[in-house]
N, C-alpha and C positions, 0 to 999 in steps of 0.2 A: 884289312879290318880283322881284328881279333875276335874270337868267339865270345868273349865277355862283352864286347861292345855290341855285337849282334843281339845278344840276349837283352842287353839294356834297351836297345831300340825297339825290340819286340814288346818288352814290358811297357815301355812308354806309349807305344802305339795302342796296345791293349787298354791301357789306362785312359787314353784319349777317347777310344771307342766307348768305353764304359761310361765316361763322364757325359759324352754327347747323348748316349742312349738313355740317360737318366732324365733328360728333359723331353717333355711331351707337349705338343701344341694341339689344343682342342678348338675346333671351329665354332663360330657363333651359331647358336641355335642347336647345339649338340652337347650331349652329356656322355662322358666316357666312363665305363664300368671297369674297375680294376680288381683283379683276383690274385691271390697268392696260392700257388700250387692247386689251382682249380677252385678255391674257395673265395667267396665274395670278400673283398677287403674294404673298398671305398669307391667314391665317385669323383671324377675330375670335371670341374666347371670350365666354361669356355676361356681360352687364353693359354698362357704358358704355365705348365705344371711340372712338378718334380715327382719322380717315382724311383723306387729302389731298383737299381739295375739288376738284371738277371733273375730277380725274385718276383717283383710285381709285373703282371702282364695285363695288357689291355684286352679285356674279354670281348667287349663290343662298344660301338658308339651309337647312341640312341638320339634320334632327331626329336626335338621338342616342338618342331613347327607343325602347323596344321597339315593334315593329309586328306585326300579325297579319293573316293572310289565310286564307280558307277555300277548300279545294280539293275538287272532285268529279271523279273520273276512273275509267276502266275499265282493267283489266289481264286478261291471259289466262294461266292456269296451264299447267304442263307437260302435263297431261292435257286441255287444251283446254276448261277451264271458265272462264266469264266471272266476274270478281270486280269488285265495285263498291266504291270507296273514298270515304269522306267524311273529310277530314282538316283539321286546323287547323295552320297554319305560323306559328311565332313566330320573328322574326329582329330583328336590330338592327345598327347600325353597329359595326364591329369594335372601334374605340377612338377616342380623340380625337387621335391622332397625325396630323401633317400629311399624311403619305403616304396614310393610310387615308381622310382627308377628300378628298384630291385624287382618289382612285379613285372614291369615291362621287359626286363632283361631275361627273367628266368621262368615266367609262366608258360611260355610257348617255346617250342623247339626252334622255330624260325618264323620269318615274316609270312610265309605262305600259310602256315597253320593258323596264325592269328587272323589273317584275312578270311580264311574259310570259316572259322568260328564266328567272326563278327558278322559276315554276310548271312550265314545261316540263322543267326540269332535275330537279326533284323527281319529277315523274311518270315521266320516263324511268328514273330510278334505281330506283323502286319496281317498274315494269314489268319491268325487267331481272332484278330479284331474284325476283319472283313467277313469271316464266317458267321458272325452274329448280325450282319446287316444285309438288307436287300439291295439288288443291283441299282434300283432307282435312288438309293440313299448314298451310294459310294462317292459319286461325283461331288456332292456337297459336303462331304466329311473329310476333305483333304487335310484341313488343319487339325481335326480331331484325331486322324490317323497318326499324324506327326507327333502330337502331344502324347498319345498313347504309347508310341514306340519309345519316346524319350523317357517317359515315366517307368516303363518296363526295363529299359536297358541301363539306366543310370547306375543302379546298384551293381549290376553285373560287370559293367565296364570299369567301375571304380576298383573292383577286385582284380582286374587285369592291369590296372594302372593307366587306364585311358578314360577320356571324357567325350561324349557325343556332342559335338558343337551344333550340328544342324543336319536335318534330313529334308531334302527337297524332292517332292513327287512331281517330276517334270512331265510325265505323261501317264494318263489312265485311260485305257481302252478296253473294249469288249469284243466279243466275236462279231464278225461282219453282219450276221443276220440281226443281232441285237442293235448294232450301230445303225443299221438301216431302219429298223423299227423305231428307234429313238428319233431318228431324223424325220420319219413320217409323223410321229407324235408332235414334234416341234413345229413341223410345217402345218399340220392341221390346227394346232393352237394359234399359230400366226394367222391362218386364214380366218379362224373364228374371231380373233381379236380385230382383224381388218374389217370383217363383215359387221361386227358390233359397232366399230367406229364409224363405218360408212352409214349404218342405220341411224346412229345418233346424229351424224352430220346432216343426213337427209331430213330427219325429224326437226332439227333446229332450223334448217333452211325453210321447210314448209311452215313451221310455226311462225318464223319471222315474216314470211311472205303473207300468211294469213293475218298476222297482226298489222302489217303494213296496209293490206287491202282493207281491213276493218277500219283502221285509222283514216284511210283515204275516203271510205264511204261516210264515216262520221263527219269528216271535214266538208265533204261535198254536200251532205244533208244540211249541215249547219249553215253553209254558204247559201244553199237554196232557200233555207228558211229565212235567213236574213234578207235575201233578195226579194222573196215573196212579201216579207213584211215591209220592205222599203217600197215595193211596187204598190202594195195596198195603201201605204201612207201617201204615196204620190197621187194615187187615184182619188183618195179622200181629199187631199189638199186641192187637187184639180177641181173636184166637184164643189168644194167649198168656195173656191175662187170664182167658179162659174156662177154659183148661186149668188155670191156677192155682186158680181158684175151684172147679172140679170136684175137683181134688186135695184141697183143704182140706175140701170137703164130704164127700168119700169117707172121708177120715181120721176126721172127726168122727162119721160114721155107723158106721164100723167100731168106733170107741171106744165107741159106745153099743149095740153088737151089733145094728145094724139092717142090713137088706139094702140094698146100694148101688143096686139096680135102681130104687129109688124115685126116685133122682136122674134116671135116664133117663126114668121116667114123667113126672116134673115138667117136664123139658125138652121132652118130646113135647107135653104139654098147653100149655106156653107157646108152642111153635112154632105150634100150631093157633090159639091166641088171636091171635098176631101176624099170621098169614095173614088171619084174618077181619077184623082191624082195618085192615090196610093193603092189602087186595086191590083197592080202588077199582073195584068192579064186575066184576072178573074172576071167573070161575067156577073153583073148586077142588074136585075130587071126592076125598073122604076116606071111608074105611070107618069109620063111627061106631057100628057094632054091637058087642055084647058079645063076640062071637066074634072080631071084628077087633081089639078091644082086647086080648083074651087072646093072640091070635097075635102081636101087636106086642110085648107084654110078654115072651113066651117068646123072641122073637128078640133082644130087648135083653138078657135074662138070659143067653142062650146066648153072646152076644158078650162079656158081662161074665165068664162062666166061662172062656171061651177066653182072655181076657186074663190071668186069674188063673193058668191052667195054664202060659201062656208065662212068667209071672213066676217060678213055682215051678221050672220047668226051668232 
């Protein structure tokens, strides 16, 4: 092989290397920054791109995908209580515009400096907000803290070429003594609520029981009243029927020229029979002698004669 052919092969090989080096592949979700002699030139979008060989250089490749970082820091409230935060920060490149990519590529020396500035900025914003609140307010201001941080950081991050997607405060804790006292407060409030509920339940139970007892007394009294009324009506009807029967019997005996005192004697004997049958062991003293019977008959006859005299008058 002659020297001229060797040179020709070397030139061809060099040309092939130059041609292949002029093609650059950029992955999806990534933007490449091209410089010429250290000065920014342009950006390369995802896919196959062409660059000037040996002149244009790939300065860096910037991911435009979302990134996350976990934070742990401490803040002090207005009433001097220590608050410990655990947070997750989600951020990304602002957009794919050339100016935003230039800010991302050249604002910071490297990724470590960017993360340091970003974390310290978030921590400072949260600490400034928490310093104006009392420890009893911090737990219920989770959303307000996030909105405050976003409002404070949006302008700053846009200048760096980034955008804060989300800030999640996963854990907010206090010193052990404060956590213990807060647990005691919650426990005492729960006991107070339980006692109030129990008292209300007892009051309702007693009220319902009193209402039920009152209704039962009313119903019983009404039933007793109706029963007494019915008993009175029954006695009145009984007496009325007895009077009617005696009147009819007296008329019949007068028509037969019989003494009506026999009716009284019959009623007397029936009464004695009723007493003996329904006494249920009670002792009833009656004068059962002949003199007692005559005396009783005379009294009944005198009452009958007295009634007749009243009728005649």
